[in-house]
N, C-alpha and C positions, 0 to 999 in steps of 0.2 A: 527463612532460607529454604529454597526449594531442594528437593531430595537430590537432583542431579548435580547442583552446585555443591552441596554439602559432601556428596560423594567424591567429586573431583578434588575439592580442596582437602578433604581428609586424606585421600589417597596420595596426593603429592606431598603433604606434610609427613606423613608416616614413611613414605618412601625415602624422602630427604633424611629423616632421622635414622632409618635402617642404614642407608648408604654411609652416612657419615660414622656411625658407631661400629659398623663392620669394618670400615677402612681404618679406623683407629685402633681397633683390637688386631687387625692384621699388622698394622704398623708396630704395635708393641710387641707382638709375638715373633716378628721377622728381625726385630732390632735387637738391642742390647740385652733385653729381658730373656730372650729365647722363648721357646715354647711353654716350658714349665713355668717360667715367671710370668708369662701373660695368660696362663690357664685360669687362675682365679678370677682375672678380669673378664675372660671369656664366659666363664660361669654367670657371672653378674649380668653380663650384657644379654645372655640367652634369656634370662628370666625378664629382664627389663623389656627387651623387644617382644616377648610374648605378651606382657602386659599391654604394651603399646598397640600391638596388632588387635588384641581383644577389644580395647577400648575403641579402636577405628571400626571394628565390625559392631560392636554394641551401639555406638553413636550413629554411624554413617550408613551401615548396611542394612542392619536389622529393622524391619518395619514393625512398629509398634501399633496395637490398636488404640485409638484414642477416643 
């Protein structure tokens, strides 16, 4: 796969994941659970999104010598 296709596809996939998970976290925190009820979920989400963004950078952005 070419570098440009990999970059665009990886960005779209990562962006969709981030938008969905942040929206889910916002919905939980503003709903019945309240801020402190959604806080543990928010902390987990921050770690998971950091790993997803790092994986996007590692697989799609960083150029390795081959």
